[in-house]
C-alpha positions as CSV (number, residue, x, y, z in Angstrom):
1,X,0.2,0.3,0.1
2,X,2.7,2.6,-0.9
3,X,2.1,5.6,-3.1
4,X,-1.5,7.0,-4.5
5,X,-4.2,4.9,-6.1
6,X,-3.0,4.5,-9.5
7,X,0.5,3.3,-8.1
8,X,-1.2,0.8,-5.5
9,X,-3.6,-0.6,-8.4
10,X,-0.7,-1.1,-10.9
11,X,1.1,-3.0,-8.0
12,X,-1.9,-5.0,-7.0
13,X,-2.4,-5.9,-11.0
14,X,1.6,-7.0,-11.1
15,X,0.9,-9.3,-8.3
16,X,-2.2,-11.0,-9.8
17,X,0.2,-11.6,-13.1
18,X,3.0,-13.1,-10.7
19,X,0.5,-15.4,-8.8
20,X,-0.7,-16.7,-12.1
21,X,2.6,-17.1,-13.9
22,X,3.5,-19.5,-10.8
23,X,0.7,-21.4,-11.2
24,X,0.9,-22.1,-14.6
25,X,4.6,-23.0,-14.0
26,X,3.3,-25.2,-11.3
27,X,0.2,-26.9,-13.2
28,X,2.2,-27.2,-16.9
29,X,1.5,-31.3,-17.3
30,X,-2.3,-30.4,-16.3
31,X,-3.1,-27.5,-18.1
32,X,-3.8,-28.3,-22.0
33,X,-3.8,-24.4,-23.1
34,X,-1.2,-21.7,-22.1
35,X,-2.0,-18.8,-20.4
36,X,-1.1,-15.2,-21.5
37,X,-0.9,-12.6,-18.9
38,X,-2.2,-9.4,-19.7
39,X,1.2,-7.0,-18.7
40,X,-1.4,-4.2,-17.3
41,X,-4.3,-6.0,-16.4
42,X,-4.3,-9.1,-13.6
43,X,-8.1,-9.2,-13.7
44,X,-7.7,-10.1,-17.8
45,X,-5.5,-12.1,-16.8
46,X,-7.5,-14.2,-14.2
47,X,-10.2,-14.4,-16.7
48,X,-7.6,-15.8,-19.2
49,X,-6.8,-18.5,-16.3
50,X,-10.0,-19.6,-15.6
51,X,-10.6,-20.2,-19.7
52,X,-7.6,-22.3,-19.7
53,X,-9.1,-24.3,-16.5
54,X,-12.0,-25.2,-18.2
55,X,-9.9,-27.3,-20.4
56,X,-9.4,-29.6,-17.9
57,X,-11.4,-31.4,-15.6
58,X,-10.2,-29.5,-12.4
59,X,-11.4,-26.3,-10.6
60,X,-9.4,-23.8,-9.4
61,X,-9.3,-22.8,-5.5
62,X,-8.2,-18.9,-4.6
63,X,-6.3,-18.8,-1.5
64,X,-6.1,-14.6,-0.3
65,X,-3.9,-13.8,2.3
66,X,-4.6,-10.9,4.9
67,X,-7.4,-9.0,2.3
68,X,-7.6,-6.5,4.9
69,X,-4.1,-5.3,5.3
70,X,-4.3,-1.9,3.0
71,X,-7.3,-1.0,5.1
72,X,-5.4,-2.1,8.1
73,X,-2.7,0.7,6.9
74,X,-5.1,3.3,6.5
75,X,-6.6,3.0,9.7
76,X,-3.3,2.9,12.0
77,X,-1.3,5.1,9.8
78,X,-4.1,7.5,8.1
79,X,-1.0,10.1,6.7
80,X,-2.4,10.3,3.4
81,X,-6.1,10.3,3.6
82,X,-8.8,7.8,2.9
83,X,-9.0,9.2,-0.9
84,X,-6.3,6.0,-2.3
85,X,-8.4,3.4,-0.5
86,X,-11.9,4.6,-1.8
87,X,-10.7,5.0,-4.9
88,X,-9.7,1.0,-4.5
89,X,-13.1,-0.1,-3.1
90,X,-15.9,1.8,-4.7
91,X,-17.6,2.1,-7.8
92,X,-15.7,0.3,-10.2
93,X,-12.3,0.5,-8.3
94,X,-9.8,-2.1,-8.6
95,X,-10.1,-4.2,-5.6
96,X,-14.0,-4.4,-5.7
97,X,-13.9,-5.2,-9.5
98,X,-11.4,-8.1,-8.7
99,X,-14.0,-9.6,-6.2
100,X,-16.3,-9.3,-8.8
101,X,-14.5,-11.1,-11.1
102,X,-13.8,-13.9,-8.3
103,X,-17.5,-14.0,-7.2
104,X,-18.3,-14.5,-11.2
105,X,-15.9,-16.9,-11.5
106,X,-17.6,-19.1,-8.8
107,X,-20.5,-19.5,-10.5
108,X,-19.9,-22.1,-13.1
109,X,-16.9,-20.5,-14.5
110,X,-14.1,-22.7,-12.7
111,X,-13.6,-21.1,-9.2
112,X,-14.5,-23.6,-6.6
113,X,-13.7,-22.4,-3.6
114,X,-12.6,-19.0,-2.3
115,X,-10.5,-18.9,1.2
116,X,-9.5,-15.4,2.8
117,X,-8.2,-14.7,5.8
118,X,-7.6,-11.2,7.3
119,X,-8.2,-9.5,10.7
120,X,-11.0,-7.4,10.2
121,X,-14.5,-7.7,7.9
122,X,-13.4,-4.3,6.8
123,X,-12.7,-4.8,3.1
124,X,-15.7,-7.4,3.0
125,X,-17.8,-4.4,4.1
126,X,-16.6,-2.0,1.8
127,X,-17.3,-4.3,-1.3
128,X,-20.2,-6.1,-0.3
129,X,-22.1,-5.6,-3.5
130,X,-19.1,-6.7,-5.3
131,X,-18.3,-10.4,-2.9
132,X,-21.8,-10.7,-0.8
133,X,-21.0,-14.4,-0.9
134,X,-18.4,-15.2,2.1
135,X,-19.3,-17.0,4.9
136,X,-17.3,-15.7,8.0
137,X,-15.9,-19.0,9.9
138,X,-14.1,-17.3,12.4
139,X,-16.7,-18.1,14.9
140,X,-17.3,-21.6,14.1
141,X,-16.9,-24.1,16.5
142,X,-15.6,-26.5,14.2
143,X,-12.5,-24.0,12.8
144,X,-12.1,-23.1,16.9
145,X,-8.6,-24.5,16.6
146,X,-7.4,-23.3,13.0
147,X,-5.8,-20.1,14.0
148,X,-4.0,-21.4,17.5
149,X,-2.5,-24.2,18.9
150,X,-3.4,-26.4,21.1
151,X,-1.9,-27.3,24.7
152,X,-1.6,-30.7,23.3
153,X,-0.4,-30.0,20.1
154,X,2.2,-27.8,21.8
155,X,2.9,-29.9,24.7
156,X,3.6,-32.3,22.0
157,X,6.3,-30.0,20.4
158,X,7.8,-29.2,23.6
159,X,8.5,-33.0,24.2
160,X,10.0,-33.2,20.6
161,X,12.4,-30.1,20.8
162,X,13.7,-31.3,24.8
163,X,14.3,-34.7,23.0
164,X,16.0,-34.0,20.1
165,X,18.5,-31.5,21.7
166,X,19.1,-33.5,25.2
167,X,17.8,-31.1,26.9
168,X,16.3,-31.7,30.8
169,X,12.7,-33.5,30.6
170,X,11.3,-31.4,33.8
171,X,11.7,-28.5,31.1
172,X,8.8,-29.4,29.3
173,X,6.5,-28.3,32.5
174,X,8.5,-25.4,33.3
175,X,8.5,-24.2,30.0
176,X,4.5,-24.8,29.5
177,X,4.0,-23.2,32.5
178,X,5.6,-20.1,31.1
179,X,4.1,-20.1,27.7
180,X,0.6,-21.1,29.4
181,X,0.8,-17.6,31.3
182,X,2.4,-15.5,28.1
183,X,0.9,-16.9,25.2
184,X,-2.2,-19.0,26.0
185,X,-5.6,-17.2,26.7
186,X,-7.7,-17.0,22.9
187,X,-11.0,-17.9,22.0
188,X,-13.0,-17.7,19.3
189,X,-16.1,-19.2,20.5
190,X,-17.8,-19.7,23.7
191,X,-19.0,-23.3,22.8
192,X,-15.6,-24.4,23.3
193,X,-13.8,-24.1,26.4
194,X,-10.2,-24.9,25.1
195,X,-8.0,-21.7,24.9
196,X,-5.3,-21.6,22.7
197,X,-1.8,-20.4,22.3
198,X,-0.5,-17.8,19.9
199,X,1.2,-20.0,17.0
200,X,4.1,-16.8,16.4
201,X,4.8,-16.8,19.7
202,X,5.2,-20.1,20.1
203,X,7.2,-20.8,17.5
204,X,9.7,-17.9,18.4
205,X,10.0,-19.6,21.8
206,X,10.2,-23.4,20.5
207,X,12.8,-22.0,18.2
208,X,15.0,-20.1,20.7
209,X,14.7,-23.4,23.5
210,X,16.1,-25.5,20.3
211,X,18.9,-23.3,19.4
212,X,20.1,-22.2,22.7
213,X,18.7,-24.7,25.1
214,X,17.1,-21.6,27.4
215,X,13.9,-19.5,27.2
216,X,14.0,-16.5,24.9
217,X,15.0,-13.3,27.5
218,X,12.2,-11.3,25.5
219,X,8.9,-13.0,25.3
220,X,7.5,-10.9,23.1
221,X,8.4,-11.5,19.4
222,X,9.1,-8.3,17.4
223,X,6.4,-9.9,14.7
224,X,3.9,-8.8,16.9
225,X,4.8,-5.1,17.2
226,X,2.3,-4.1,14.8
227,X,-0.7,-4.9,17.5
228,X,0.9,-2.3,19.6
229,X,0.2,0.3,16.8
230,X,-3.2,-1.1,16.8
231,X,-3.8,-0.4,20.0
232,X,-2.5,3.1,19.9
233,X,-4.7,3.5,17.0
234,X,-7.8,2.7,18.8
235,X,-7.1,4.8,22.0
236,X,-6.8,7.8,19.7
237,X,-10.2,7.4,18.4
238,X,-13.2,9.3,20.4
239,X,-13.4,7.9,23.7
240,X,-10.8,5.5,22.5
241,X,-8.7,6.3,25.8
242,X,-10.7,5.5,28.3
243,X,-12.0,2.2,26.7
244,X,-8.4,0.8,26.4
245,X,-7.3,1.7,29.8
246,X,-10.6,0.3,31.3
247,X,-9.3,-3.2,29.3
248,X,-6.7,-3.6,31.8
249,X,-9.1,-4.1,34.3
250,X,-9.5,-8.1,34.7
251,X,-12.6,-7.6,37.6
252,X,-14.9,-5.9,34.8
253,X,-14.2,-7.1,31.7
254,X,-15.4,-5.0,29.0
255,X,-18.9,-6.2,27.3
256,X,-20.7,-5.8,24.0
257,X,-24.3,-7.0,23.3
258,X,-22.5,-8.6,20.3
259,X,-20.1,-8.5,18.2
260,X,-20.3,-6.3,15.5
261,X,-19.4,-7.6,11.8
262,X,-19.9,-5.2,9.1
263,X,-18.6,-2.0,9.0
264,X,-16.2,-0.4,6.5
265,X,-12.9,2.1,7.0
266,X,-15.2,5.4,6.8
267,X,-16.6,3.8,10.3
268,X,-13.5,3.4,11.3
269,X,-12.3,7.3,10.2
270,X,-15.2,8.7,12.1
271,X,-16.4,9.2,15.5
272,X,-17.6,5.1,16.5
273,X,-21.1,5.2,17.6
274,X,-20.9,3.3,20.6
275,X,-18.0,1.1,22.9
276,X,-19.6,-2.1,21.5
277,X,-18.1,-0.9,18.1
278,X,-14.6,0.1,19.6
279,X,-14.2,-3.2,22.1
280,X,-15.1,-5.4,18.7
281,X,-12.5,-3.4,16.9
282,X,-10.3,-4.6,19.7
283,X,-11.5,-8.0,19.7
284,X,-10.7,-8.2,16.0
285,X,-7.1,-7.0,16.1
286,X,-6.2,-9.8,18.4
287,X,-5.3,-7.8,21.3
288,X,-9.2,-8.9,23.3
289,X,-10.6,-12.2,23.3
290,X,-13.8,-13.7,24.5
291,X,-14.1,-14.2,27.7
292,X,-17.5,-15.4,28.9
293,X,-20.5,-13.5,29.1
294,X,-21.7,-11.7,32.3
295,X,-25.1,-11.6,34.3
296,X,-26.9,-9.7,31.6
297,X,-25.9,-12.3,29.0
298,X,-23.7,-9.8,27.4
299,X,-20.5,-11.1,25.6
300,X,-17.2,-10.6,27.8
301,X,-13.5,-9.5,26.4
302,X,-10.5,-9.8,27.9
303,X,-6.8,-9.1,27.3
304,X,-5.6,-13.1,26.5
305,X,-2.6,-13.1,28.1
306,X,0.8,-11.7,29.5
307,X,2.6,-10.6,26.2
308,X,-0.5,-8.7,25.4
309,X,-1.0,-7.2,28.4
310,X,2.3,-5.6,28.2
311,X,1.4,-4.4,24.8
312,X,-1.7,-1.9,27.1
313,X,0.9,-1.2,29.8
314,X,3.6,0.2,27.9
315,X,1.0,2.7,25.9
316,X,0.0,3.5,29.5
317,X,3.2,3.9,30.6
318,X,4.3,6.3,27.5
319,X,1.0,8.6,28.2
320,X,2.2,8.7,32.0
321,X,5.8,8.8,32.3
322,X,6.9,10.5,28.8
323,X,10.3,11.8,29.7
324,X,13.5,9.9,30.0
325,X,13.8,11.2,33.4
326,X,10.1,9.6,34.7
327,X,11.3,6.3,33.4
328,X,14.5,6.1,34.9
329,X,13.2,6.8,38.0
330,X,10.5,4.1,37.6
331,X,13.4,1.5,37.0
332,X,15.3,2.5,39.8
333,X,12.6,2.4,42.4
334,X,10.8,-0.9,41.2
335,X,13.9,-3.0,40.9
336,X,14.6,-1.6,44.3
337,X,10.7,-3.1,45.1
338,X,11.8,-6.4,43.5
339,X,14.7,-7.0,45.6
340,X,13.9,-5.8,48.7
341,X,9.9,-5.1,49.0
342,X,10.6,-1.2,50.2
343,X,7.4,0.9,49.0
344,X,8.7,3.9,49.9
345,X,10.4,4.9,46.5
346,X,7.5,3.9,44.5
347,X,4.4,5.5,46.4
348,X,6.8,8.7,46.1
349,X,6.8,8.3,42.3
350,X,3.3,7.1,42.2
351,X,2.1,10.4,43.8
352,X,4.7,13.0,42.1
353,X,4.0,11.4,38.4
354,X,0.7,9.0,38.2
355,X,-1.8,10.7,40.2
356,X,-0.8,14.2,38.7
357,X,-0.8,12.9,34.7
358,X,-4.1,10.7,35.1
359,X,-7.0,13.0,33.8
360,X,-10.4,12.9,35.9
361,X,-12.0,12.2,32.7
362,X,-9.7,8.3,33.2
363,X,-10.7,7.7,36.4
364,X,-14.5,6.5,36.1
365,X,-13.5,3.5,37.8
366,X,-13.5,3.0,41.7
367,X,-10.6,4.5,43.3
368,X,-9.2,1.0,44.1
369,X,-8.9,0.1,40.6
370,X,-7.1,3.2,39.6
371,X,-4.7,2.6,42.5
372,X,-3.8,-1.2,41.3
373,X,-3.9,0.1,37.3
374,X,-1.0,2.6,38.4
375,X,1.0,-0.3,40.4
376,X,0.3,-2.7,37.4
377,X,1.4,-0.3,34.9
378,X,4.6,1.0,36.7
379,X,5.7,-2.6,38.1
380,X,5.2,-4.8,35.3
381,X,8.1,-6.2,33.4
382,X,8.1,-9.6,31.8
383,X,11.8,-10.1,31.8
384,X,10.8,-11.3,35.5
385,X,7.4,-11.7,36.4
386,X,4.6,-12.8,35.9
387,X,1.9,-10.4,36.7
388,X,-1.4,-11.7,38.1
389,X,-4.5,-9.4,38.1
390,X,-7.1,-10.4,40.1
391,X,-5.2,-14.2,40.9
392,X,-8.3,-16.5,42.4
393,X,-6.9,-17.6,45.7
394,X,-9.1,-19.5,47.9
395,X,-12.4,-18.0,48.1
396,X,-11.2,-14.9,47.3
397,X,-9.9,-12.9,44.3
398,X,-6.1,-11.0,45.7
399,X,-5.4,-7.7,43.5
400,X,-2.3,-8.1,42.3
401,X,0.3,-10.8,42.5
402,X,4.1,-10.6,41.2
403,X,5.5,-13.9,40.7
404,X,8.7,-14.9,39.8
405,X,9.4,-16.4,36.3
406,X,10.5,-19.8,36.8
407,X,13.6,-19.2,34.8
408,X,14.7,-15.9,37.1
409,X,14.2,-17.8,40.6
410,X,17.8,-18.0,40.8
411,X,18.1,-14.4,40.9
412,X,17.1,-11.9,43.6
413,X,14.0,-11.3,43.1
414,X,11.2,-11.7,45.7
415,X,7.3,-12.8,44.9
416,X,5.0,-9.8,45.8
417,X,1.1,-9.8,46.6
418,X,-0.4,-6.5,47.1
419,X,-3.6,-5.3,48.0
420,X,-5.3,-2.1,47.7
421,X,-7.7,-0.1,49.5
422,X,-9.6,3.5,48.9
423,X,-10.6,6.7,51.3
424,X,-12.2,9.7,50.0
425,X,-11.1,12.8,51.2
426,X,-14.6,12.8,53.0
427,X,-14.2,9.7,54.8
428,X,-10.5,10.9,55.8
429,X,-12.1,13.8,57.1
430,X,-9.5,16.1,55.3
431,X,-9.3,18.7,52.5
432,X,-6.9,18.5,49.9
433,X,-4.2,20.7,51.3
434,X,-4.5,19.5,54.9
435,X,-3.6,16.2,53.2
436,X,-0.8,17.0,51.3
437,X,0.5,18.8,54.6
438,X,0.2,15.2,56.2
439,X,3.3,13.0,57.1
440,X,2.2,9.2,56.3
441,X,2.5,8.3,59.8
442,X,0.0,11.0,60.6
443,X,-2.0,9.5,57.7
444,X,-2.0,5.8,59.2
445,X,-3.1,7.1,62.1
446,X,-6.4,8.1,60.7
447,X,-9.7,5.8,61.7
448,X,-11.2,5.1,58.4
449,X,-7.6,4.6,56.9
450,X,-6.6,2.4,59.8
451,X,-9.1,0.3,59.7
452,X,-8.4,-0.2,55.5
453,X,-5.3,-1.0,56.2
454,X,-6.4,-3.9,58.9
455,X,-9.2,-5.3,56.5
456,X,-6.4,-5.4,54.0
457,X,-3.9,-7.3,56.0
458,X,-6.5,-9.5,57.0
459,X,-7.4,-10.3,53.4
460,X,-3.5,-10.6,52.7
461,X,-3.1,-13.0,55.5
462,X,-5.6,-15.5,54.4
463,X,-4.4,-15.1,50.9
464,X,-0.7,-16.2,52.2
465,X,-1.6,-19.2,53.1
466,X,-3.3,-20.4,50.0
467,X,-0.1,-19.5,48.3
468,X,2.0,-21.4,51.0
469,X,-0.1,-24.3,50.3
470,X,0.5,-24.6,46.4
471,X,2.7,-27.2,45.1
472,X,5.5,-26.6,43.3
473,X,9.4,-24.3,44.2
474,X,8.1,-22.3,47.3
475,X,7.3,-18.6,46.9
476,X,10.0,-15.9,48.4
477,X,7.1,-14.0,49.4
478,X,6.0,-10.3,50.8
479,X,2.7,-9.0,51.2
480,X,1.7,-5.6,50.7
481,X,-1.1,-3.4,52.0
482,X,-1.8,-0.1,50.4
483,X,-4.3,2.4,51.0
484,X,-4.8,5.4,48.8
485,X,-6.3,8.8,50.2
486,X,-7.9,10.6,47.6
487,X,-6.1,9.5,45.0
488,X,-3.1,12.0,46.1
489,X,-1.3,9.9,48.9
490,X,-0.5,6.2,49.6
491,X,0.3,4.8,52.8
492,X,0.9,1.3,53.6
């Protein structure tokens, strides 16, 4: 998708011709007639191909990969405007006309099946009259595992890699545990319970393990960098910032009445009509997945795994801590917390930066959630930890658990469990100025704050027993009760 509409159309015709020429070479023993491609008209070449196929007893399969690639480029990088896109998909535009030819070819002229893969149904929406015969298989339970690896498949692959390279057999379980946290979680129908592993990331992990005998230090393959741009794109849309930030709330997943499946690029570039539109777009982009239904029967959409959560967190970090000095300070205080559990410098950083930057429009959630999101974003580090938001611990749910990655347990890293509470200025009996003037010891002594701290400590004590009783390598656990006051001060 480079240049103006004419340049893109010419490139498109060359691409179709190249595919037809390769086809003619591969099936030269079968084809009775030669195929002479038109030098500048790939659609004419396609018609000539169908004529040649009509002289054989065979039918043609047309495979189109990334059919929406151009639309995605327009949406995510709309620097050139949308005129070139409209020229290609509307009226007698090249792409729309191509799909008309394919549709006609399936009406007794030699095309038996057309199989299209892409990210979103944008192009199909814009060329409805040109190709209105497509059947969407994305949510069909029979094809649920077409676009991902099941755990059974991945276990077999891990066992093969471990055996072929003489690695410790115990690595299968530990590697699978890491991959389950970072790569699993995709679900494309509620009629199947099994969640799928991202194949790009799984193969990236397996190749590194096979070559070096250890896990990749960076669990995010650079091939997924486009997903970061997609999140950024949705965040730039009207109301997108609030929705993208809300996606980090595991306690209240985003919910839609149903997934929207018919919309064009013009809808992307104008104000979306409702939250379902934006949430569905994140689902199509692969950065949200089906999680179940809520009490009203609406579809819940959640972040599938740790790798995708990292993309959300990095965007939020850039929004709230944009300067080099901010990131340098963040790295210094979080590394101190990882090794010692010292909350002081970390809370100072959040008070001085995060709570000053986060706009009130973004604080529509409960205060406890805002505090948890701040800690999650600042502490997130997938090189060291599995960050578990709302982990199920016995009969309750913790707020934020930092579990050291299995391959990093030999280092000076502690496991951390944090429980958050919030006290309003009114409940504390303070004005904003009075709050700023008090020391942390004075704030801890306030009755409303002391009560919240006791509640959090009681919850942590129960959770600690559950985590202590979990099998496997014992955790080096530190627990932290944190109370936010008026979204301005923190005590622990």
